[in-house]
C-alpha distance (Angstrom), angle and dihedral (degrees) to the residues before:
residue distance angle dihedral
M1 . . .
S2 3.82 . .
H3 3.82 90.4 .
I4 3.90 89.2 52.2
R5 3.80 91.6 49.1
D6 3.78 90.4 50.2
I7 3.84 91.5 51.9
A8 3.80 90.7 47.6
R9 3.81 90.2 48.3
S10 3.79 90.1 48.4
R11 3.81 92.2 50.4
R12 3.81 90.7 49.7
S13 3.79 89.7 51.4
V14 3.77 91.7 50.5
V15 3.79 91.7 47.6
A16 3.85 90.5 47.6
A17 3.82 90.3 48.9
L18 3.82 92.2 49.1
G19 3.75 90.3 47.8
L20 3.74 91.5 51.8
A21 3.78 91.9 47.2
M22 3.79 90.7 50.7
L23 3.87 90.7 47.9
L24 3.79 90.3 53.1
V25 3.81 92.3 46.9
Q26 3.80 89.5 50.1
Q27 3.83 92.0 46.0
A28 3.81 90.1 49.4
A29 3.74 90.8 49.4
A30 3.80 90.6 49.0
D31 3.83 95.9 48.0
P32 3.83 112.7 79.9
F33 3.74 117.5 -123.9
W34 3.77 93.9 -101.9
H35 3.84 90.8 67.0
N36 3.84 87.1 69.7
A37 3.81 122.6 91.7
V38 3.78 116.0 -96.6
K39 3.82 117.6 -104.0
V40 3.79 96.5 -133.6
V41 3.77 133.6 29.5
A42 3.75 117.9 -157.1
A43 3.85 114.9 -107.9
D44 3.82 99.3 -143.1
R45 3.77 119.5 81.9
M46 3.83 134.6 -159.8
T47 3.79 122.8 -167.2
V48 3.87 112.4 -134.5
T49 3.76 116.8 -160.2
T50 3.79 130.4 -176.0
A51 3.81 136.7 153.0
A52 3.88 85.8 -84.4
G53 3.83 94.1 59.8
S54 3.77 138.2 -89.2
G55 3.77 141.3 -83.4
E56 3.76 143.0 163.1
I57 3.82 126.2 -99.9
P58 3.84 120.8 -160.9
L59 3.74 113.2 -135.8
F60 3.79 143.0 166.8
V61 3.82 117.6 -128.4
S62 3.87 125.6 -174.0
P63 2.96 114.4 -139.5
T64 3.85 102.4 14.8
W65 3.84 114.3 -100.0
M66 3.88 98.7 -155.1
Q67 3.83 91.7 106.8
P68 3.79 133.6 41.2
L69 3.85 111.1 -70.3
A70 3.77 105.8 -156.8
G71 3.84 109.3 -176.1
I72 3.83 97.4 33.5
R73 3.78 103.8 123.2
R74 3.84 100.2 168.9
V75 3.77 135.4 40.3
V76 3.79 118.3 -163.2
I77 3.77 115.8 -164.7
V78 3.82 114.1 -165.4
V79 3.81 122.0 -167.4
P80 3.79 115.8 -150.5
G81 3.81 125.3 -124.3
I82 3.83 128.7 -103.8
D83 3.83 92.2 -69.6
R84 3.88 89.8 64.5
D85 3.81 88.1 -135.3
A86 3.81 98.2 158.4
A87 3.78 93.6 165.1
T88 3.79 94.4 60.4
T89 3.84 90.2 41.7
M90 3.86 88.6 54.0
R91 3.82 91.9 49.7
G92 3.83 89.9 49.7
A93 3.83 91.6 48.2
E94 3.77 91.1 49.9
A95 3.80 91.2 50.4
A96 3.75 90.6 49.2
R97 3.88 91.0 49.4
A98 3.82 89.2 51.6
A99 3.86 92.0 47.7
A100 3.87 88.1 53.0
G101 3.75 89.8 65.3
T102 3.80 114.8 -168.4
A103 3.82 90.4 0.1
G104 3.80 89.2 61.3
Q105 3.80 94.8 52.9
A106 3.81 119.6 101.6
T107 3.82 88.2 32.2
L108 3.77 127.4 131.1
L109 3.89 117.4 -155.8
V110 3.77 122.3 -148.9
V111 3.86 124.8 -176.7
P112 3.84 115.2 -177.9
Q113 3.82 116.2 -157.6
F114 3.78 115.9 -139.7
L115 3.77 104.3 -161.7
A116 3.84 133.3 -161.3
A117 3.76 129.5 -141.5
V118 3.83 90.8 -98.1
D119 3.79 89.8 61.4
I120 3.84 93.5 49.4
T121 3.80 89.4 53.0
A122 3.83 95.5 44.2
F123 3.77 94.3 52.4
A124 3.88 97.0 31.1
L125 3.78 89.1 -126.9
P126 3.81 119.5 -171.1
P127 3.83 120.4 -93.0
P128 3.82 95.8 -105.5
T129 3.83 91.1 64.3
L130 3.79 110.6 111.7
R131 3.83 117.2 -122.9
W132 3.75 133.8 179.5
S133 3.79 136.8 -171.5
I134 3.78 112.1 -78.6
N135 3.77 94.1 -82.4
G136 3.77 103.8 2.6
W137 3.84 91.5 105.2
S138 3.82 90.8 62.8
G139 3.79 90.9 63.9
G140 3.80 96.9 43.8
Y141 3.81 93.6 -108.6
P142 3.79 120.1 155.9
A143 3.74 119.8 -84.4
I144 3.78 115.3 -108.2
A145 3.89 92.5 -132.2
P146 2.99 155.1 55.1
A147 3.82 89.1 -1.0
P148 3.82 132.8 -11.7
L149 3.82 96.2 -100.9
S150 3.75 119.9 153.2
S151 3.76 124.3 -128.4
F152 3.85 82.7 -119.2
D153 3.87 87.0 62.0
V154 3.82 87.8 56.5
L155 3.86 90.1 52.1
D156 3.75 90.1 48.5
A157 3.78 90.2 51.7
I158 3.79 92.3 51.4
L159 3.71 91.7 49.5
R160 3.78 93.4 49.0
H161 3.77 88.7 52.7
V162 3.80 94.9 52.7
A163 3.81 89.6 44.7
D164 3.83 87.8 66.9
R165 3.86 103.8 112.4
N166 3.82 89.7 -158.4
V167 3.83 90.9 61.9
F168 3.82 99.4 32.4
P169 3.76 107.9 27.7
D170 3.78 95.3 163.4
L171 3.84 101.0 41.0
A172 3.81 112.7 141.4
E173 3.78 104.9 159.2
V174 3.84 142.0 29.4
V175 3.79 123.5 -164.7
V176 3.84 121.5 -166.0
A177 3.79 109.8 -166.0
G178 3.77 138.2 171.9
H179 3.78 139.6 170.3
S180 3.82 126.5 -146.2
A181 3.78 106.4 -25.6
G182 3.81 88.7 5.0
G183 3.84 86.3 55.8
Q184 3.82 90.1 54.6
T185 3.83 89.2 52.4
V186 3.79 92.0 49.3
Q187 3.80 95.2 47.4
R188 3.82 93.6 49.4
Y189 3.80 90.3 43.4
A190 3.79 90.4 53.1
V191 3.75 88.2 55.4
A192 3.78 98.2 42.8
S193 3.80 104.3 36.0
N194 3.81 116.5 109.0
G195 3.77 89.7 -154.5
I196 3.80 131.3 -116.9
P197 3.84 111.1 -83.9
A198 3.80 92.9 -156.5
L199 3.84 90.9 57.0
A200 3.77 92.4 46.8
V201 3.86 92.0 51.5
R202 3.82 89.2 51.0
R203 3.83 88.9 46.5
V204 3.81 90.9 -127.7
R205 3.80 109.6 168.9
I206 3.84 117.1 -123.8
R207 3.84 121.0 -157.2
Y208 3.77 126.6 -176.0
V209 3.82 119.2 -152.5
V210 3.83 115.5 -161.9
A211 3.79 112.9 -169.4
N212 3.76 124.9 -171.0
P213 3.80 100.7 -37.0
S214 3.81 121.7 176.8
S215 3.78 93.7 -125.2
Y216 3.77 145.7 -2.6
L217 3.73 138.9 -136.6
Y218 3.84 110.7 -105.2
F219 3.88 125.1 -159.9
S220 3.71 97.3 -145.6
D221 3.82 139.8 24.7
D222 3.82 92.5 -95.2
R223 3.79 112.7 119.5
P224 3.84 135.6 171.4
Q225 3.81 88.1 -120.4
P226 3.84 106.3 35.6
A227 3.79 110.1 -123.0
N228 3.80 124.5 -138.8
A229 3.69 103.9 -129.1
A230 3.78 92.2 -153.5
A231 3.75 93.2 51.4
C232 3.78 94.8 38.5
P233 3.87 107.2 29.5
K234 3.80 93.6 170.1
F235 3.85 98.9 52.1
N236 3.82 91.6 104.8
R237 3.86 99.7 34.4
W238 3.71 123.5 98.5
R239 3.11 123.3 -47.0
F240 3.86 90.0 34.7
G241 3.82 97.4 32.5
L242 3.77 138.2 3.9
A243 3.78 100.3 -93.6
D244 3.81 115.8 112.9
A245 3.84 92.0 7.6
P246 3.81 116.7 -179.9
P247 3.76 119.6 -98.8
Y248 3.78 95.9 -94.6
V249 3.78 92.8 64.5
S250 3.74 114.7 93.2
A251 3.82 118.3 -122.1
T252 3.82 91.8 -144.8
A253 3.74 118.0 124.6
D254 3.83 96.5 -127.0
L255 3.78 98.2 73.9
E256 3.78 93.3 107.8
S257 3.77 97.3 45.9
R258 3.73 92.1 44.2
Y259 3.78 90.2 51.0
A260 3.84 91.0 49.2
A261 3.84 89.0 57.8
R262 3.79 93.5 51.9
S263 3.81 123.4 97.4
V264 3.83 106.7 -109.7
I265 3.77 129.1 167.8
Y266 3.81 118.0 -166.4
L267 3.82 111.1 -155.8
L268 3.77 112.3 -164.0
G269 3.85 125.7 178.9
T270 3.78 109.0 -136.7
A271 3.82 89.7 -142.3
D272 3.89 94.3 52.0
T273 3.77 88.7 104.4
D274 3.79 105.3 119.0
P275 3.84 108.1 128.8
N276 3.80 88.7 -166.3
H277 3.79 102.5 46.4
I278 3.75 111.5 147.9
A279 3.85 94.0 -121.4
L280 3.75 97.5 39.9
D281 3.83 113.9 117.0
R282 3.85 104.2 -120.3
S283 3.78 97.5 176.4
C284 3.77 114.9 129.5
G285 3.85 91.2 -106.6
A286 3.75 90.1 55.4
E287 3.81 95.2 41.7
A288 3.84 88.7 55.3
Q289 3.81 86.8 66.9
G290 3.84 94.9 56.3
A291 3.77 143.7 -65.0
Y292 3.75 99.4 -84.1
R293 3.80 140.5 3.6
L294 3.83 100.4 -86.1
A295 3.76 91.6 50.1
R296 3.84 92.0 46.8
G297 3.81 92.5 50.1
Q298 3.82 94.1 47.3
A299 3.84 91.2 47.2
F300 3.73 94.3 48.7
F301 3.80 92.8 49.5
A302 3.79 91.4 48.9
Y303 3.81 90.1 48.5
F304 3.71 94.3 50.0
K305 3.84 95.6 43.5
A306 3.77 89.0 52.0
R307 3.78 90.1 55.9
H308 3.82 92.0 45.7
P309 3.86 105.8 28.8
A310 3.83 92.5 165.8
M311 3.81 92.0 55.0
T312 3.80 112.8 125.0
S313 3.79 100.4 164.9
Q314 3.74 98.9 78.4
H315 3.80 129.2 64.8
L316 3.84 135.7 -171.7
V317 3.85 112.3 -143.7
L318 3.81 121.7 -170.4
V319 3.80 114.1 -155.5
P320 3.77 108.1 -154.6
G321 3.79 120.2 -126.5
V322 3.83 95.8 -0.1
A323 3.78 118.1 129.1
H324 3.85 124.8 -174.3
S325 3.79 97.1 -37.9
S326 3.84 125.0 127.3
V327 3.79 91.2 -167.6
R328 3.79 94.8 54.8
I329 3.78 97.1 41.2
Y330 3.79 95.3 46.1
R331 3.83 92.1 47.2
S332 3.83 94.2 46.2
V333 3.85 115.6 106.6
C334 3.79 91.1 -103.0
G335 3.79 92.4 42.5
L336 3.78 91.0 56.2
A337 3.83 89.1 46.4
A338 3.78 91.3 51.5
L339 3.80 94.6 48.0
F340 3.86 101.8 33.7
G341 3.78 106.9 15.4
S342 3.78 92.8 -115.4
A343 3.84 119.1 162.5
G344 3.78 130.9 -106.6
C345 3.81 105.3 64.7
A346 3.81 107.9 116.4
A347 3.73 91.6 -169.2
L348 3.79 93.2 64.0
P349 3.81 131.2 61.6
A350 3.84 116.5 -113.0
S351 3.75 112.7 -83.2
P352 3.91 112.5 -108.1
């Protein structure tokens, strides 16, 4: 009898183990890829400090900026996508800089890495390392530790550093760019940022490049696909509208007019038309903006241009044949013009 009980117990253990394995497989299949830990964490660190506290952000910088960099005239900051893969983003940015030829010379590249709790655990990172919810950083929400700093605070800190005349005496231009979730971050940051006084004093130009994001921040309740507020109560809340915005966002009334005056380039791939793309935001708030990324970008630009018909600082650029690819859109003729001011993009004015 004891032998029979042992066999039964063994069978139950095997069944339980198989059940657990199947559950883990199902859970892995259900979780999108961006819920996994990143494969590489950037080695460089920057300390970000505000009244809310301080924390460290990992980042890639090429070349290093720990000594004066006379001759650097442009800094291009590239925000990674939803997978937080700053290493791949840096390699893509370096390839684009090389493809830009002489226009890419005298350019420093910076890629901040906005980590999630799963990354901190996987790499046993020290407590001061900033971490957000899986995609909270893309909307400028506060970090969950070690202090409630916004990803926008991080971008501010980077801009303040490059504004230092002792480090960048020849700086003339800063570009803040992002693709997909990174594009969402950049568009909201362009709206919310109060600017960097030191850059303004030096008359350093700032340009924002918003490439193929899933959604945009609107300034009213108008949408291409009218949303039923009862069925979709969040359609006009932050990140889609200004209601319930995170603490970083100013409550002043000039956010829209200030945004209209900023230099923004919207890069949209004409083949980014998959309504079922794995990383496309399909919440009702996003769906109210259109069925897929190309439609959402075209609709937002038409909406904003209608509200500001005299606006000349923002440009919509369609990149033929490109789907949801940061590599292809950044290395296109117009992508290189947006990032590095290279010639050849008829949709953009000549770089000063």
